[in-house]
N, C-alpha and C positions, 0 to 999 in steps of 0.2 A: 504494500500500500504506500502510495506517496501522493504529493499534492502539488505537482508542478503544473502551472497554468500559463505562465508567461514566458516567452522565449528569452533566453539569457544571453545578452550580447554586451561585451565589454570592448571599448575602444578609447582612444585618447579624448574623445569628446563626450563619453558617457558619464552622466552625473545622476545620482539617485537623490531626488528631492523628497525629504520626509517632513511631515508635520511634527515638529519637535516639541515635546512636553517638558523634558528635563535635560537630556544629554544627547548631543550628536557627536559621534566619534568618527572621524574621517581618517582613513588610512591610505596614504599615497605610496604606491610601490612601483618598482621597475619591472616591466613585462619581460620575463626571462627569455621567452622563446623568440619574440619578435624584436626586442630592443626598443619598443616604443613606450611612451608614458601611459600608465594605466591608473585610472582613478576608480577606487572602490570605496564606497561610503558605507560604513557599518553604523546603523542607528541603534543606540542602546537606551531605550526609554522605559521607564517603569510605570505600570498602571496600578491604580489602587481603587478599592471599592468606593472611596470617598470622592473620586473625581467625577465631574459632570459627565453626563452621557454625551456621546459623539453627536455633533450637530452638522457634520459635513454630509454631503450627498444631496442628490436632487430628489426631493419628495413629490415633485409635481409632474416630472416627466415620465415617459414610459420606460419601464424596466422589465426584468425577467418576471414572468408570471409563476406563481406558486399555487397549485390546486389543492384544495382541502380533500383529504382522503376520509376524514370523519369530522364530526362536530368539534369545534374549538372555540376558545374565548379570546377576544381582542381587548387590550388594556390601554388606558390613557398614557401609561408610562411603564417601564419595566417593573414587573411585580407590583403594579399599581391597582387602580380601580377598573373593574370590567366596564366596557363601553359598548360591546357588541357581541352577539352570539353568531358564530359562523357555522354554516352547515356544510355537509359533504357536497363536494362539487363546486363550492364557491371559489372564486379566483381572486387572489390579492397580488398587488404589484410590489416586488421587492425593491427597496432602496438600498443604498450602500451602507446603511447604518446598522450597527449592533449595539447592544448594551455594553457598558464599560466594564462589566464583570459577568461572571457566570453564576447561575442560580441552580442549586441542587433541588431536585424533586424526586419523590419516590412514587412509583406506580406499583401495580400488582405484580408486574413482571420485571421491572428494571429500576435501577437507581440512575437517575439522569443528572447530568451536569452540563447544562446548555445555556447559551445567552438568550436574550429576547431579540427579535428581528423587527426593525421598523418597516412597516408596509403601508400601502395605500389600499383602503378597503373598497369594495364595489361601489360605495356611495361617494368615493373620492376623498374620504376623510383619512388622515394619517392615524396609525395605531401601532401598538406593539403586540407581537404574538410570540409565545414561547417556542423555541426551536426543537420541539419534540419530533424526531423524524417519523414517528408513527402517525402523526397528524396529517402528513402531506404525501402527495405523489412526487417522489424525489426525481431530480433530473439525472441521477446516476444510480446504478445498481449497488454501488459501494456505499452503504449507509454510514460506515465509520468515516469514510472520506468526507462526506457531506457534513458530518458532525464536527470534525476537526477543522474543516474550512471555516465554519461558524465560530468555533471556540477560539481559534487563533486570531480571527478578525477582532474578537472581543478583547483578548488579553494583550495583543500586540498593538503597537502604534501602526499607522498607515504605512510608514516607511519600513518598519520591521516586517510587516506582512508581505509587502512587495519583495523585499529581500529574500524572505523565506521561499516564495514561489520561484524566484530566480535561481536559488540554490539548487532546487530539485531539477530544474531544467538543465542547469549546467552539469549536474551529476549524471543525468541520463544521456546527455548528448555531447558534451564537450570533452575532448581529449587533448588539451592544450597545456604545455608547460607554462608555469607562471600563474595560471588560474587556480591550480589545485590548492596552493597555500592560501590564497585569498578566500576560496570556498571553505576551506577548513576553519579559518579564523572567523568567518561569518557564522558558520554552524556553531562553533563554540560560544560565540557571543549570544546568539539567539537561544541556544540551549540553556545557558546560564540565566537568561532573562525568563524563560518559560519555567524553569525549576523554581525560581523565586515567586513567580506569579501564581503557580499552582500550589504553593506550600500551605496555604490556609484553606484549601478546599478538601472535601472528602475524597478518598481514593476511589478510583474506578477499577474494574477488573484489570489485571496486569496486561492482558493482551490488547487492551484499548490503547496502550502507549507504544506498542511495537511498531516499528517502521516509520516513526514520525520524523526522524532525522536520518539522512544517509550516513553510512560509516559509523553507526553507533549501535549500542545494545541497551534496551530499556530495562529498568529495574524499579523496585520500590523499597523504601525503608521507612523509618518512623517519621522522617521529615516530609515524605511525599514521594512522588514519582521523580525519576531521574534518568539520564542517558549517559552511559559511559562511552567514550570514544574508543573505537576498536582500531588501533594503529596497524594491525595486520592488514585490514582492508585498505587503508590509505597507502601503505608501503607497496602492496601488490598492485594497486591502481597506478601508482607513479612508475613502477618498474616497467609498465607496458606503454608508457608515454615517452616518445622521443624528446630529448632535451630536458627532461624533468629530473636531472641529476641532483640539483640542489634540494628539491622537495623530497626525493627518495632518501637522501642522506639524513634529512631532518626527521622524517617519519621512522626511519630505521633507528635513529638515535632515541626517539621516544619508545619505540617498540622494544629495543634490546637493552637500553641503559636506564631510561627513566621509569619504565613500567615493566620490567621483566618479572617473571619468566613468560607470562601469557601475552604480553603486548597489548593489554587492555587497561584502561585508565583505573578502574576500580576506585578505592578510596584512598590509597596510599602510594607514595613514591618509593623508589629504591632506597632512599635515605631515611625512611621512617621504619620504626618498629611498632607495629600496631598491637595494642592491648585489647581493644574492642573497636566498634565502629565509630566511637566518639573520642577515644583516647589513643595517643601514640607518643613515642619517644624518638628523639633524633638519634641517628647512628653516627653522628659526628665523632671522629676518633678512629674510624675505619678507612679513612682516605677516600671515601665515596665522594664527598663534597669536592675535595681537591681535584680528583680525576675528572669529575663531571664539569667543573669549571674550566679545566684545561681543554676538554673536548668541545665545550661550547665555544671557547675562544678560537679553536682550530676551525670550527664550522663557519664562524663569521669571517675569518680570514680567507677561507677557500671560497665561500659563497656569501658575498656581501648582501645578496638578496634576503638572507635569513637573519639579518641584524635585529630586526624588531622582535622576532620570535625568540631568538637566543637571549635577548635582554630579559624577556619574560621568564625564561628558565633560570637565568642568573638571579632574578629577583626572588624566585621561589627558594633557591638555595641559600641566598643571603638571609631571607626571613627565617629559615630553619636554623641557621647558624646563630643568629643574633637577636631574634625576638625575645622580649623580656620574659614571656611565659613558657619558653621552650624548656623541656626537660630532656636529659641525655642518658642514653642507655649505658655508655661506657664511663669509666672512671677518669679522673682529671689527667693523669699522665698521658693517656691516649688522646684525649681531647686537646690538651695543650700542644702535643706534638703536631697534630694536623693543623691547628690554628697557626702555629709558628711556620709550618711549611707553606701555608697560603701567604702569610705576611712577608716571608722572606723570599718569595718568588718575585723576581723583578719583571718590569715591562709588561704588566697586565694591560690588556686593552679592554677586556670585558668587565673588569673591576675598576671603577673610578677611584679617585682619591677619597671621595666621601664614603664609598663602599668599604675601602680598606680601613678608614677611620672608625667606621661602625664595627667592623670585625675586631679591630684593636681594642676598642672600648669593651666589647663583650669579653675578650680574653682577660682584660684587667679585672673585670667584675667577677668572672668565674674563678680567678686566682684566689679570691677571698675564701678562707676555710668555711665560713658559714654558708656561702653560696654553694660550695661544693656539696655540703651536707644536704642542702635542700634540693638541688637541681641535677646533680650528677650521680653516676653509678647506680642507675635504676635497676640494672640487671641483678644487683646483689641485695636489693631491698624488697 
């Protein structure tokens, strides 16, 4: 199942205009295969139940028709007051508007989690109807596809939803070096947004979340649904694309070094020792951090195209080394030795002076006996 509706076309003149509510993040990259400038805009906006309903869209013009398969109720606003009783066979005109949140409902057969759709009634009055797929003659045989099309329009901004559609079109059709990394980064951004957006909603059956993002695996935990990135799929994909050497090297780095041995994101990195799904200890002191920093630096030197992605990996490593709340599996002598190895290595390009100052400060802090007692040697406690 997937949801690609709009052709995916990147060029030096392509710009994605999004109606921004909070954050617009634009990433400008060098097109590796063709050597032309590529503009890819990732829109990262957050929706909340408190936001006003969407007011864009033409509610007076002709739009797609939706035919009632059984009686339903029209409301003055999402989950508002009933204003009309619709009968089987009635036709309503869809607008481009959905409610700004999803609404759980329970029927005799299903637990639903759908938005309200704004429509034009047969008497030309605007109204809202709940997007229960059983109420309508659907334009597709794939009911789940129709549901997620509505759900994503509700929880994503207009720009995010357009980007989501483009991602699927690219995944299905494009085999072009340079675009794979951009697609991956866009998927990760939208995945993160959707996980946050769905966190406060009741869970649906797990199969409802499968196939929503390409190159990922769906799962559920106590926080809600999520999608792990499967780097095996990404590496295999790039291995079959001429000129995608940079992206292949990056995805193999994720696959073999950052998330071994399965090459799947899961909850923890190679430098974490997991206690449970919520707790972990850093493995600083085993030279994992130092070796990964070296490899990240080599990747950026060999493939400047990967600079932004490698900076993100470096930030994750630096956070694990230096965050105030980090606890460590190894004892102080092993941790001290790896920190000194990092600090005594000259001519870092991936680590800035500020990064090295942060690591140095953490080393000075951990040298205090009381800090060692609290934060280090968790293997023996």
